[in-house]
Biopython code that builds the backbone (N, CA, C, O; Angstrom):
import numpy as np
from Bio.PDB.StructureBuilder import StructureBuilder

atoms = [
    (1, "UNK", "N", (11.055, 153.498, -24.216)),
    (1, "UNK", "CA", (11.583, 154.453, -23.279)),
    (1, "UNK", "C", (10.413, 155.197, -22.626)),
    (1, "UNK", "O", (9.495, 155.655, -23.308)),
    (2, "UNK", "N", (10.463, 155.308, -21.293)),
    (2, "UNK", "CA", (9.426, 156.038, -20.574)),
    (2, "UNK", "C", (9.643, 157.532, -20.750)),
    (2, "UNK", "O", (10.776, 158.014, -20.769)),
    (3, "UNK", "N", (8.554, 158.244, -20.876)),
    (3, "UNK", "CA", (8.617, 159.701, -21.040)),
    (3, "UNK", "C", (7.916, 160.366, -19.858)),
    (3, "UNK", "O", (6.871, 159.905, -19.402)),
    (4, "UNK", "N", (8.498, 161.439, -19.377)),
    (4, "UNK", "CA", (7.957, 162.193, -18.246)),
    (4, "UNK", "C", (7.897, 163.668, -18.604)),
    (4, "UNK", "O", (8.678, 164.163, -19.417)),
    (5, "UNK", "N", (6.962, 164.352, -17.983)),
    (5, "UNK", "CA", (6.911, 165.805, -18.127)),
    (5, "UNK", "C", (7.990, 166.453, -17.262)),
    (5, "UNK", "O", (8.597, 167.455, -17.640)),
    (6, "UNK", "N", (8.212, 165.853, -16.089)),
    (6, "UNK", "CA", (9.156, 166.413, -15.122)),
    (6, "UNK", "C", (9.887, 165.280, -14.423)),
    (6, "UNK", "O", (9.296, 164.253, -14.090)),
    (7, "UNK", "N", (11.184, 165.481, -14.203)),
    (7, "UNK", "CA", (11.970, 164.554, -13.387)),
    (7, "UNK", "C", (12.483, 165.351, -12.198)),
    (7, "UNK", "O", (13.178, 166.354, -12.362)),
    (8, "UNK", "N", (12.133, 164.894, -10.997)),
    (8, "UNK", "CA", (12.561, 165.543, -9.761)),
    (8, "UNK", "C", (13.641, 164.681, -9.134)),
    (8, "UNK", "O", (13.457, 163.479, -8.940)),
    (9, "UNK", "N", (14.766, 165.302, -8.819)),
    (9, "UNK", "CA", (15.870, 164.566, -8.222)),
    (9, "UNK", "C", (15.933, 164.885, -6.735)),
    (9, "UNK", "O", (16.117, 166.037, -6.342)),
    (10, "UNK", "N", (15.778, 163.849, -5.915)),
    (10, "UNK", "CA", (15.868, 163.996, -4.462)),
    (10, "UNK", "C", (14.520, 163.872, -3.784)),
    (10, "UNK", "O", (13.550, 164.521, -4.175)),
    (11, "UNK", "N", (14.469, 163.029, -2.758)),
    (11, "UNK", "CA", (13.233, 162.740, -2.037)),
    (11, "UNK", "C", (13.114, 163.571, -0.766)),
    (11, "UNK", "O", (12.449, 163.159, 0.184)),
    (12, "UNK", "N", (13.746, 164.724, -0.744)),
    (12, "UNK", "CA", (13.635, 165.624, 0.397)),
    (12, "UNK", "C", (12.303, 166.348, 0.390)),
    (12, "UNK", "O", (11.456, 166.102, -0.469)),
    (13, "UNK", "N", (12.120, 167.236, 1.344)),
    (13, "UNK", "CA", (10.861, 167.975, 1.485)),
    (13, "UNK", "C", (10.485, 168.688, 0.192)),
    (13, "UNK", "O", (9.344, 168.599, -0.261)),
    (14, "UNK", "N", (11.432, 169.386, -0.396)),
    (14, "UNK", "CA", (11.131, 170.126, -1.627)),
    (14, "UNK", "C", (10.788, 169.186, -2.779)),
    (14, "UNK", "O", (9.849, 169.435, -3.534)),
    (15, "UNK", "N", (11.557, 168.101, -2.909)),
    (15, "UNK", "CA", (11.311, 167.155, -3.994)),
    (15, "UNK", "C", (9.954, 166.490, -3.893)),
    (15, "UNK", "O", (9.223, 166.398, -4.880)),
    (16, "UNK", "N", (9.613, 166.019, -2.682)),
    (16, "UNK", "CA", (8.307, 165.370, -2.477)),
    (16, "UNK", "C", (7.170, 166.350, -2.745)),
    (16, "UNK", "O", (6.188, 166.008, -3.402)),
    (17, "UNK", "N", (7.311, 167.569, -2.231)),
    (17, "UNK", "CA", (6.254, 168.579, -2.384)),
    (17, "UNK", "C", (6.066, 168.931, -3.849)),
    (17, "UNK", "O", (4.940, 168.955, -4.344)),
    (18, "UNK", "N", (7.158, 169.203, -4.543)),
    (18, "UNK", "CA", (7.083, 169.561, -5.958)),
    (18, "UNK", "C", (6.491, 168.428, -6.788)),
    (18, "UNK", "O", (5.607, 168.658, -7.613)),
    (19, "UNK", "N", (6.975, 167.207, -6.575)),
    (19, "UNK", "CA", (6.463, 166.064, -7.329)),
    (19, "UNK", "C", (4.965, 165.874, -7.086)),
    (19, "UNK", "O", (4.210, 165.600, -8.019)),
    (20, "UNK", "N", (4.542, 166.020, -5.834)),
    (20, "UNK", "CA", (3.119, 165.879, -5.505)),
    (20, "UNK", "C", (2.255, 166.941, -6.171)),
    (20, "UNK", "O", (1.191, 166.638, -6.712)),
    (21, "UNK", "N", (2.711, 168.171, -6.129)),
    (21, "UNK", "CA", (1.949, 169.264, -6.745)),
    (21, "UNK", "C", (1.851, 169.095, -8.255)),
    (21, "UNK", "O", (0.780, 169.269, -8.836)),
    (22, "UNK", "N", (2.964, 168.757, -8.885)),
    (22, "UNK", "CA", (2.951, 168.566, -10.333)),
    (22, "UNK", "C", (2.093, 167.367, -10.725)),
    (22, "UNK", "O", (1.396, 167.404, -11.740)),
    (23, "UNK", "N", (2.143, 166.302, -9.922)),
    (23, "UNK", "CA", (1.300, 165.146, -10.180)),
    (23, "UNK", "C", (-0.181, 165.502, -10.098)),
    (23, "UNK", "O", (-0.981, 165.037, -10.910)),
    (24, "UNK", "N", (-0.545, 166.327, -9.118)),
    (24, "UNK", "CA", (-1.941, 166.756, -8.971)),
    (24, "UNK", "C", (-2.386, 167.619, -10.153)),
    (24, "UNK", "O", (-3.575, 167.701, -10.462)),
    (25, "UNK", "N", (-1.421, 168.254, -10.803)),
    (25, "UNK", "CA", (-1.735, 169.072, -11.979)),
    (25, "UNK", "C", (-1.818, 168.238, -13.257)),
    (25, "UNK", "O", (-2.031, 168.764, -14.350)),
    (26, "UNK", "N", (-1.645, 166.928, -13.093)),
    (26, "UNK", "CA", (-1.757, 166.035, -14.239)),
    (26, "UNK", "C", (-0.451, 165.766, -14.957)),
    (26, "UNK", "O", (-0.446, 165.118, -16.004)),
    (27, "UNK", "N", (0.641, 166.243, -14.423)),
    (27, "UNK", "CA", (1.950, 166.001, -15.031)),
    (27, "UNK", "C", (2.411, 164.578, -14.734)),
    (27, "UNK", "O", (2.122, 164.033, -13.669)),
    (28, "UNK", "N", (3.119, 163.992, -15.667)),
    (28, "UNK", "CA", (3.727, 162.687, -15.445)),
    (28, "UNK", "C", (5.104, 162.951, -14.840)),
    (28, "UNK", "O", (5.979, 163.523, -15.490)),
    (29, "UNK", "N", (5.290, 162.522, -13.572)),
    (29, "UNK", "CA", (6.473, 162.883, -12.800)),
    (29, "UNK", "C", (7.256, 161.638, -12.399)),
    (29, "UNK", "O", (6.687, 160.634, -11.970)),
    (30, "UNK", "N", (8.581, 161.729, -12.550)),
    (30, "UNK", "CA", (9.481, 160.701, -12.019)),
    (30, "UNK", "C", (10.235, 161.346, -10.867)),
    (30, "UNK", "O", (10.768, 162.448, -11.003)),
    (31, "UNK", "N", (10.280, 160.660, -9.737)),
    (31, "UNK", "CA", (11.002, 161.140, -8.559)),
    (31, "UNK", "C", (12.163, 160.191, -8.322)),
    (31, "UNK", "O", (11.963, 158.995, -8.109)),
    (32, "UNK", "N", (13.382, 160.726, -8.358)),
    (32, "UNK", "CA", (14.583, 159.892, -8.259)),
    (32, "UNK", "C", (15.320, 160.189, -6.965)),
    (32, "UNK", "O", (15.584, 161.347, -6.641)),
    (33, "UNK", "N", (15.654, 159.125, -6.220)),
    (33, "UNK", "CA", (16.466, 159.253, -5.008)),
    (33, "UNK", "C", (17.544, 158.182, -5.078)),
    (33, "UNK", "O", (17.233, 157.010, -5.288)),
    (34, "UNK", "N", (18.800, 158.561, -4.908)),
    (34, "UNK", "CA", (19.908, 157.617, -5.054)),
    (34, "UNK", "C", (20.053, 156.657, -3.885)),
    (34, "UNK", "O", (20.641, 155.586, -4.040)),
    (35, "UNK", "N", (19.528, 157.018, -2.716)),
    (35, "UNK", "CA", (19.756, 156.219, -1.514)),
    (35, "UNK", "C", (18.468, 155.521, -1.092)),
    (35, "UNK", "O", (17.497, 156.177, -0.716)),
    (36, "UNK", "N", (18.460, 154.180, -1.154)),
    (36, "UNK", "CA", (17.269, 153.408, -0.776)),
    (36, "UNK", "C", (16.839, 153.658, 0.663)),
    (36, "UNK", "O", (15.650, 153.601, 0.975)),
    (37, "UNK", "N", (17.804, 153.935, 1.543)),
    (37, "UNK", "CA", (17.498, 154.118, 2.954)),
    (37, "UNK", "C", (17.116, 155.538, 3.324)),
    (37, "UNK", "O", (16.852, 155.820, 4.493)),
    (38, "UNK", "N", (17.083, 156.428, 2.363)),
    (38, "UNK", "CA", (16.839, 157.830, 2.661)),
    (38, "UNK", "C", (15.355, 158.140, 2.521)),
    (38, "UNK", "O", (14.804, 158.104, 1.420)),
    (39, "UNK", "N", (14.717, 158.442, 3.640)),
    (39, "UNK", "CA", (13.333, 158.916, 3.587)),
    (39, "UNK", "C", (13.382, 160.371, 3.989)),
    (39, "UNK", "O", (13.709, 160.693, 5.131)),
    (40, "UNK", "N", (13.068, 161.232, 3.084)),
    (40, "UNK", "CA", (13.249, 162.650, 3.332)),
    (40, "UNK", "C", (14.637, 163.045, 2.872)),
    (40, "UNK", "O", (15.396, 162.215, 2.374)),
    (41, "UNK", "N", (14.953, 164.270, 3.036)),
    (41, "UNK", "CA", (16.231, 164.765, 2.548)),
    (41, "UNK", "C", (17.283, 164.874, 3.632)),
    (41, "UNK", "O", (17.230, 164.198, 4.659)),
    (42, "UNK", "N", (18.224, 165.731, 3.374)),
    (42, "UNK", "CA", (19.352, 165.939, 4.281)),
    (42, "UNK", "C", (18.885, 166.381, 5.655)),
    (42, "UNK", "O", (19.391, 165.888, 6.663)),
    (43, "UNK", "N", (17.936, 167.293, 5.717)),
    (43, "UNK", "CA", (17.513, 167.856, 7.004)),
    (43, "UNK", "C", (17.073, 166.777, 7.983)),
    (43, "UNK", "O", (17.571, 166.713, 9.108)),
    (44, "UNK", "N", (16.162, 165.948, 7.568)),
    (44, "UNK", "CA", (15.611, 164.962, 8.489)),
    (44, "UNK", "C", (16.578, 163.813, 8.777)),
    (44, "UNK", "O", (16.532, 163.230, 9.860)),
    (45, "UNK", "N", (17.439, 163.486, 7.840)),
    (45, "UNK", "CA", (18.321, 162.328, 8.001)),
    (45, "UNK", "C", (19.676, 162.638, 8.617)),
    (45, "UNK", "O", (20.127, 161.921, 9.509)),
    (46, "UNK", "N", (20.319, 163.677, 8.162)),
    (46, "UNK", "CA", (21.668, 163.961, 8.654)),
    (46, "UNK", "C", (21.888, 165.423, 9.010)),
    (46, "UNK", "O", (22.967, 165.784, 9.480)),
    (47, "UNK", "N", (20.905, 166.258, 8.798)),
    (47, "UNK", "CA", (21.090, 167.691, 9.016)),
    (47, "UNK", "C", (20.404, 168.200, 10.260)),
    (47, "UNK", "O", (20.882, 167.996, 11.376)),
    (48, "UNK", "N", (19.285, 168.861, 10.065)),
    (48, "UNK", "CA", (18.608, 169.615, 11.123)),
    (48, "UNK", "C", (18.263, 168.797, 12.364)),
    (48, "UNK", "O", (18.686, 169.143, 13.467)),
    (49, "UNK", "N", (17.511, 167.731, 12.203)),
    (49, "UNK", "CA", (17.043, 166.981, 13.373)),
    (49, "UNK", "C", (18.206, 166.352, 14.137)),
    (49, "UNK", "O", (18.316, 166.578, 15.342)),
    (50, "UNK", "N", (19.077, 165.576, 13.495)),
    (50, "UNK", "CA", (20.197, 165.014, 14.261)),
    (50, "UNK", "C", (21.112, 166.089, 14.849)),
    (50, "UNK", "O", (21.575, 165.953, 15.982)),
    (51, "UNK", "N", (21.376, 167.147, 14.097)),
    (51, "UNK", "CA", (22.258, 168.215, 14.598)),
    (51, "UNK", "C", (21.658, 168.910, 15.809)),
    (51, "UNK", "O", (22.345, 169.128, 16.807)),
    (52, "UNK", "N", (20.373, 169.260, 15.724)),
    (52, "UNK", "CA", (19.727, 169.937, 16.851)),
    (52, "UNK", "C", (19.689, 169.036, 18.081)),
    (52, "UNK", "O", (19.843, 169.505, 19.209)),
    (53, "UNK", "N", (19.485, 167.756, 17.858)),
    (53, "UNK", "CA", (19.479, 166.812, 18.977)),
    (53, "UNK", "C", (20.848, 166.790, 19.661)),
    (53, "UNK", "O", (20.932, 166.819, 20.888)),
    (54, "UNK", "N", (21.908, 166.739, 18.870)),
    (54, "UNK", "CA", (23.257, 166.717, 19.438)),
    (54, "UNK", "C", (23.586, 168.022, 20.150)),
    (54, "UNK", "O", (24.236, 168.008, 21.195)),
    (55, "UNK", "N", (23.148, 169.145, 19.600)),
    (55, "UNK", "CA", (23.378, 170.449, 20.243)),
    (55, "UNK", "C", (22.670, 170.498, 21.596)),
    (55, "UNK", "O", (23.232, 170.975, 22.582)),
    (56, "UNK", "N", (21.440, 170.004, 21.634)),
    (56, "UNK", "CA", (20.685, 169.970, 22.889)),
    (56, "UNK", "C", (21.385, 169.084, 23.912)),
    (56, "UNK", "O", (21.515, 169.450, 25.080)),
    (57, "UNK", "N", (21.830, 167.925, 23.467)),
    (57, "UNK", "CA", (22.537, 167.015, 24.374)),
    (57, "UNK", "C", (23.800, 167.679, 24.928)),
    (57, "UNK", "O", (24.073, 167.589, 26.125)),
    (58, "UNK", "N", (24.558, 168.337, 24.075)),
    (58, "UNK", "CA", (25.801, 168.981, 24.511)),
    (58, "UNK", "C", (25.528, 170.103, 25.508)),
    (58, "UNK", "O", (26.279, 170.288, 26.466)),
    (59, "UNK", "N", (24.453, 170.847, 25.276)),
    (59, "UNK", "CA", (24.126, 171.975, 26.153)),
    (59, "UNK", "C", (23.696, 171.521, 27.545)),
    (59, "UNK", "O", (23.855, 172.258, 28.519)),
    (60, "UNK", "N", (23.153, 170.315, 27.638)),
    (60, "UNK", "CA", (22.663, 169.833, 28.937)),
    (60, "UNK", "C", (23.608, 168.808, 29.573)),
    (60, "UNK", "O", (23.274, 168.193, 30.585)),
    (61, "UNK", "N", (24.772, 168.632, 28.978)),
    (61, "UNK", "CA", (25.743, 167.658, 29.509)),
    (61, "UNK", "C", (26.234, 168.096, 30.892)),
    (61, "UNK", "O", (26.377, 169.288, 31.161)),
    (62, "UNK", "N", (26.488, 167.118, 31.760)),
    (62, "UNK", "CA", (26.975, 167.466, 33.095)),
    (62, "UNK", "C", (28.372, 168.093, 33.028)),
    (62, "UNK", "O", (29.188, 167.747, 32.173)),
    (63, "UNK", "N", (28.615, 168.997, 33.925)),
    (63, "UNK", "CA", (29.920, 169.666, 33.996)),
    (63, "UNK", "C", (30.719, 169.090, 35.154)),
    (63, "UNK", "O", (31.380, 169.819, 35.894)),
    (64, "UNK", "N", (30.650, 167.777, 35.300)),
    (64, "UNK", "CA", (31.265, 167.138, 36.467)),
    (64, "UNK", "C", (32.371, 166.175, 36.057)),
    (64, "UNK", "O", (33.075, 166.406, 35.074)),
    (65, "UNK", "N", (32.517, 165.107, 36.807)),
    (65, "UNK", "CA", (33.610, 164.162, 36.606)),
    (65, "UNK", "C", (33.451, 163.360, 35.312)),
    (65, "UNK", "O", (32.377, 163.326, 34.710)),
    (66, "UNK", "N", (34.528, 162.729, 34.909)),
    (66, "UNK", "CA", (34.562, 161.977, 33.660)),
    (66, "UNK", "C", (33.530, 160.852, 33.632)),
    (66, "UNK", "O", (32.890, 160.644, 32.601)),
    (67, "UNK", "N", (33.351, 160.130, 34.719)),
    (67, "UNK", "CA", (32.407, 159.003, 34.757)),
    (67, "UNK", "C", (30.979, 159.475, 34.484)),
    (67, "UNK", "O", (30.228, 158.809, 33.771)),
    (68, "UNK", "N", (30.608, 160.618, 35.047)),
    (68, "UNK", "CA", (29.266, 161.163, 34.807)),
    (68, "UNK", "C", (29.100, 161.576, 33.348)),
    (68, "UNK", "O", (28.057, 161.342, 32.739)),
    (69, "UNK", "N", (30.132, 162.187, 32.805)),
    (69, "UNK", "CA", (30.083, 162.587, 31.398)),
    (69, "UNK", "C", (30.004, 161.369, 30.483)),
    (69, "UNK", "O", (29.275, 161.383, 29.492)),
    (70, "UNK", "N", (30.750, 160.320, 30.811)),
    (70, "UNK", "CA", (30.736, 159.099, 30.004)),
    (70, "UNK", "C", (29.352, 158.444, 30.037)),
    (70, "UNK", "O", (28.852, 157.998, 29.004)),
    (71, "UNK", "N", (28.743, 158.387, 31.201)),
    (71, "UNK", "CA", (27.399, 157.809, 31.326)),
    (71, "UNK", "C", (26.384, 158.639, 30.537)),
    (71, "UNK", "O", (25.495, 158.088, 29.887)),
    (72, "UNK", "N", (26.521, 159.953, 30.598)),
    (72, "UNK", "CA", (25.620, 160.844, 29.862)),
    (72, "UNK", "C", (25.795, 160.646, 28.360)),
    (72, "UNK", "O", (24.815, 160.618, 27.615)),
    (73, "UNK", "N", (27.036, 160.509, 27.919)),
    (73, "UNK", "CA", (27.308, 160.276, 26.505)),
    (73, "UNK", "C", (26.637, 158.986, 26.031)),
    (73, "UNK", "O", (26.011, 158.969, 24.971)),
    (74, "UNK", "N", (26.763, 157.910, 26.805)),
    (74, "UNK", "CA", (26.150, 156.631, 26.429)),
    (74, "UNK", "C", (24.633, 156.766, 26.319)),
    (74, "UNK", "O", (24.023, 156.237, 25.389)),
    (75, "UNK", "N", (24.028, 157.477, 27.269)),
    (75, "UNK", "CA", (22.575, 157.688, 27.251)),
    (75, "UNK", "C", (22.188, 158.522, 26.022)),
    (75, "UNK", "O", (21.201, 158.218, 25.353)),
    (76, "UNK", "N", (22.957, 159.560, 25.731)),
    (76, "UNK", "CA", (22.696, 160.403, 24.563)),
    (76, "UNK", "C", (22.811, 159.603, 23.272)),
    (76, "UNK", "O", (22.011, 159.770, 22.351)),
    (77, "UNK", "N", (23.814, 158.734, 23.217)),
    (77, "UNK", "CA", (24.012, 157.906, 22.031)),
    (77, "UNK", "C", (22.837, 156.953, 21.823)),
    (77, "UNK", "O", (22.393, 156.752, 20.692)),
    (78, "UNK", "N", (22.335, 156.370, 22.901)),
    (78, "UNK", "CA", (21.157, 155.488, 22.795)),
    (78, "UNK", "C", (19.954, 156.265, 22.271)),
    (78, "UNK", "O", (19.216, 155.767, 21.420)),
    (79, "UNK", "N", (19.752, 157.483, 22.776)),
    (79, "UNK", "CA", (18.632, 158.315, 22.289)),
    (79, "UNK", "C", (18.785, 158.601, 20.800)),
    (79, "UNK", "O", (17.828, 158.484, 20.035)),
    (80, "UNK", "N", (19.999, 158.978, 20.394)),
    (80, "UNK", "CA", (20.231, 159.293, 18.980)),
    (80, "UNK", "C", (20.009, 158.069, 18.108)),
    (80, "UNK", "O", (19.472, 158.187, 17.006)),
    (81, "UNK", "N", (20.407, 156.909, 18.573)),
    (81, "UNK", "CA", (20.209, 155.668, 17.829)),
    (81, "UNK", "C", (18.713, 155.383, 17.660)),
    (81, "UNK", "O", (18.280, 154.945, 16.595)),
    (82, "UNK", "N", (17.926, 155.633, 18.714)),
    (82, "UNK", "CA", (16.464, 155.450, 18.614)),
    (82, "UNK", "C", (15.871, 156.424, 17.602)),
    (82, "UNK", "O", (15.028, 156.038, 16.792)),
    (83, "UNK", "N", (16.305, 157.683, 17.640)),
    (83, "UNK", "CA", (15.803, 158.676, 16.685)),
    (83, "UNK", "C", (16.152, 158.254, 15.263)),
    (83, "UNK", "O", (15.305, 158.298, 14.371)),
    (84, "UNK", "N", (17.401, 157.844, 15.055)),
    (84, "UNK", "CA", (17.824, 157.389, 13.724)),
    (84, "UNK", "C", (16.963, 156.227, 13.247)),
    (84, "UNK", "O", (16.558, 156.189, 12.085)),
    (85, "UNK", "N", (16.682, 155.279, 14.139)),
    (85, "UNK", "CA", (15.845, 154.136, 13.776)),
    (85, "UNK", "C", (14.442, 154.549, 13.371)),
    (85, "UNK", "O", (13.880, 154.013, 12.416)),
    (86, "UNK", "N", (13.882, 155.497, 14.096)),
    (86, "UNK", "CA", (12.543, 155.994, 13.754)),
    (86, "UNK", "C", (12.555, 156.707, 12.402)),
    (86, "UNK", "O", (11.629, 156.547, 11.606)),
    (87, "UNK", "N", (13.592, 157.487, 12.144)),
    (87, "UNK", "CA", (13.704, 158.177, 10.858)),
    (87, "UNK", "C", (13.831, 157.173, 9.728)),
    (87, "UNK", "O", (13.182, 157.324, 8.692)),
    (88, "UNK", "N", (14.649, 156.161, 9.906)),
    (88, "UNK", "CA", (14.862, 155.164, 8.860)),
    (88, "UNK", "C", (13.610, 154.352, 8.585)),
    (88, "UNK", "O", (13.367, 153.959, 7.444)),
    (89, "UNK", "N", (12.819, 154.097, 9.605)),
    (89, "UNK", "CA", (11.612, 153.286, 9.423)),
    (89, "UNK", "C", (10.431, 154.113, 8.921)),
    (89, "UNK", "O", (9.388, 153.562, 8.570)),
    (90, "UNK", "N", (10.595, 155.432, 8.887)),
    (90, "UNK", "CA", (9.508, 156.294, 8.431)),
    (90, "UNK", "C", (8.541, 156.684, 9.540)),
    (90, "UNK", "O", (7.511, 157.300, 9.264)),
    (91, "UNK", "N", (8.849, 156.339, 10.794)),
    (91, "UNK", "CA", (7.959, 156.693, 11.898)),
    (91, "UNK", "C", (7.977, 158.174, 12.208)),
    (91, "UNK", "O", (6.982, 158.720, 12.684)),
    (92, "UNK", "N", (9.104, 158.838, 11.944)),
    (92, "UNK", "CA", (9.204, 160.290, 12.105)),
    (92, "UNK", "C", (9.291, 160.889, 10.713)),
    (92, "UNK", "O", (10.177, 160.536, 9.936)),
    (93, "UNK", "N", (8.398, 161.772, 10.404)),
    (93, "UNK", "CA", (8.419, 162.392, 9.081)),
    (93, "UNK", "C", (8.191, 163.866, 9.203)),
    (93, "UNK", "O", (8.172, 164.573, 8.195)),
]
sb = StructureBuilder()
sb.init_structure("model")
sb.init_model(0)
sb.init_chain("A")
sb.init_seg("    ")
for serial, (resi, resn, name, xyz) in enumerate(atoms, 1):
    if name == "N":
        sb.init_residue(resn, " ", resi, " ")
    sb.init_atom(name, np.array(xyz, "f"), 0.0, 1.0, " ", f" {name:<3s}", serial, name[0])
structure = sb.get_structure()
C-alpha cells in the first residue's frame, strides 16, 4: 500500500497550488481528480471563464431582428466552442 503525507482532492487552482507547495516542502503528496478531462477546477472549466464569456456575449448581442440575433448566437457558440477546446487541451491555463 502506498503511503502519503497528504492527499489533495481536486486539480483546481487551490489543489494544484497546495500540492506543489507541500511537495516542495518534501511531503509525499497524492493529487486526486475524478475527471480525466478536467484541467483546472470549476472556475476555468465550467465556472468563471465560460460564465463571463457568456455574460459578455449577452451584453453585446444585437437588439434587432431574429435573423441577426440567430447569426450572433451561432458566432458566439463557435467562439465558446473554441475556448472550451483550448481549455480542454491545456492551451489556456
